[in-house]
C-alpha positions in Angstrom: 15.7 -22.0 75.1 18.5 -23.5 75.9 19.1 -24.5 72.0 19.8 -20.8 71.2 22.3 -19.6 74.1 25.1 -20.9 71.9 24.1 -19.3 68.8 23.5 -15.6 71.8 26.8 -16.1 73.1 28.3 -16.4 69.4 26.9 -13.7 68.0 27.7 -11.3 71.2 31.4 -12.8 70.2 31.3 -11.4 66.9 30.2 -8.7 67.4 33.1 -7.4 70.6 35.5 -9.3 68.3 34.9 -6.9 65.4 33.5 -3.6 67.1 35.5 -0.7 66.3 37.4 -0.7 69.2 39.0 -4.3 69.1 39.3 -3.4 65.2 41.1 -0.3 65.8 44.6 -0.5 64.6 47.6 1.7 63.6 51.0 1.9 61.8 53.3 4.2 62.0 55.9 4.3 59.3 58.5 7.0 58.6 61.0 5.8 55.3 64.3 7.7 56.2 65.8 8.5 53.1 69.9 8.7 51.9 69.7 12.3 51.6 67.9 13.0 55.0 64.9 13.6 53.9 61.9 11.7 55.8 58.4 10.5 54.1 55.9 9.8 56.8 52.9 7.7 56.2 50.4 6.5 58.7 47.8 4.1 58.7 44.9 4.0 61.1 41.9 1.5 61.0 38.8 1.3 62.9 39.3 5.0 63.9 38.1 8.2 62.6 40.4 11.1 62.7 39.1 14.0 61.4 40.7 17.4 63.5 44.6 17.0 62.6 46.7 19.6 61.8 46.9 20.4 57.6 50.6 19.3 56.8 49.0 16.2 56.9 47.5 15.3 53.3 43.9 12.9 54.2 43.4 9.6 52.4 40.4 7.0 53.1 39.7 3.9 51.2 37.1 1.7 53.3 37.9 1.2 56.7 41.4 2.7 56.3 42.4 6.1 56.6 46.0 7.3 55.4 48.1 10.2 55.8 50.9 11.0 54.7 53.7 14.3 54.4 57.3 14.6 54.0 59.6 16.7 56.2 63.3 17.6 54.5 65.2 16.5 57.7 65.1 15.5 61.1 66.0 19.2 62.4 62.8 20.4 60.1 60.7 17.5 62.0 61.7 19.6 65.0 59.9 22.5 64.3 56.4 20.2 62.8 53.6 21.2 65.7 51.9 17.8 64.8 54.6 14.8 65.2 55.6 11.9 67.3 56.8 12.5 70.9 60.6 12.5 70.0 63.2 15.6 69.8 66.1 14.8 67.0 69.6 15.4 67.7 71.2 16.1 65.1 75.1 16.3 65.1 77.2 17.0 61.8 80.3 16.4 61.4 83.2 16.6 58.2 81.8 13.4 56.4 78.8 12.2 58.6 75.9 12.8 60.6 75.1 11.7 64.4 71.5 11.6 64.7 70.0 10.5 68.3 66.1 10.4 69.2 65.0 10.7 72.5 61.3 10.8 73.9 59.6 14.4 75.0 58.3 14.3 78.1 55.2 16.3 76.7 52.4 15.1 74.1 51.1 18.0 72.2 47.2 18.2 72.2 45.4 18.1 69.4 47.6 16.2 67.2 47.3 13.0 65.3 49.3 11.2 67.7 47.5 12.5 70.5 44.0 11.4 68.9 44.7 7.6 68.1 42.6 5.4 70.1 44.2 4.3 73.1 42.9 1.6 73.5 45.2 -0.3 70.4 48.7 -1.0 69.5 50.9 1.3 67.7 53.3 -0.2 65.6 56.4 2.9 64.4 58.7 1.6 62.0 61.2 2.8 60.6 63.3 2.8 57.6 67.1 3.8 58.3 69.6 3.5 55.6 72.6 4.4 58.2 74.4 2.1 60.4 72.6 2.0 64.0 74.7 2.8 67.1 72.6 2.6 69.6 68.2 1.4 70.0 66.2 0.7 72.8 64.5 -2.2 70.6 66.4 -5.3 69.3 63.8 -5.8 66.5 64.5 -4.8 63.4 64.1 -6.4 59.7 67.4 -5.8 57.4 67.3 -1.9 57.7 63.7 -1.1 58.6 63.1 -0.6 62.9 60.0 -1.5 64.8 58.8 -0.4 68.4 55.0 -1.3 69.7 53.5 1.0 72.1 50.7 0.2 74.5 48.4 2.8 74.9 49.8 5.6 72.0 48.6 8.8 72.5 50.9 8.7 76.3 54.4 9.6 76.0 57.3 6.7 74.4 58.9 6.8 78.1 62.2 7.9 79.4 63.6 4.6 78.0 63.1 5.8 74.4 66.3 5.9 72.7 67.7 5.8 68.9 71.1 6.5 67.5 72.4 6.5 64.0 75.5 7.7 62.2 74.5 9.0 58.4 78.2 8.9 55.9 77.9 11.8 54.1 78.9 10.3 50.6 80.8 14.2 49.3 82.3 14.3 52.2 83.5 11.3 52.7 84.5 11.8 48.6 86.1 14.7 49.6 88.4 13.4 52.9 89.6 10.4 51.0 90.6 12.9 48.6 92.3 15.6 51.0 93.8 12.8 52.9 95.4 10.8 49.6 96.7 14.3 48.4 98.5 14.6 52.1 100.2 11.8 52.2 100.8 11.6 48.7 102.3 15.2 49.6 104.4 14.0 52.7 105.7 10.3 50.3 107.0 12.9 47.5 108.8 15.8 49.7 110.6 12.1 51.5 111.8 11.5 48.3 113.1 15.0 47.0 114.9 15.0 50.3 116.3 12.1 49.5 117.6 12.8 46.1 118.7 16.1 47.1 120.9 14.2 50.1 122.3 11.9 47.1 122.9 15.0 44.8 124.9 16.6 47.9 127.1 13.6 48.5 128.5 13.2 44.9 128.7 16.3 43.3 129.9 17.7 46.8 132.9 20.9 46.6 135.1 18.5 49.1 134.6 15.5 46.9 135.7 17.5 43.8 138.7 19.0 46.3 140.3 15.5 47.5 139.9 14.8 43.9 142.0 17.5 42.4 144.6 16.3 44.8 145.2 13.1 43.9 145.6 14.0 40.5 148.0 16.5 41.2 150.4 14.2 43.1 
């Protein structure tokens, strides 16, 4: 009987390790495009989620379920009923936008995020095409930043923050042209004033009178 104890213990360990709760993982990805579009994809393994918002496109493959959708920008993302527990504040400037993400104090029920298995760890990845000004995470790979949250389905915490600046190429180009035109205008005006001063000094009436008096003498 004792010789079967190691086999039984190994079997119990394998059953525990490969149980659905142990295999459950979640990866939430946001591919942030340069034009402001947000391509969102959530990959869930070891957990079946069916009661989610109709805005998600669901695709099941083996043990994985992939949810995907897109949003026009962060302003549109704020209006979604089923989303991450974050609020985006967008400050529009002439040639750039400053976007700040902060955590919401309340979690909406019956959403994809609230339905995640709280025994797992959520990895949130975001591809950022702008310049990062502030972030509550120091984890990044090139232009991808990521967080790891234990017990997903709960809030991110009030220390969560992310801020970036997105440069508008068209607005920046117009600004450069306007600044260049102003500089050229100032330079041209200064040169014209100098030329007018030289003309006045050369062809002044005072000079002509002096020359006439010299000829009479």
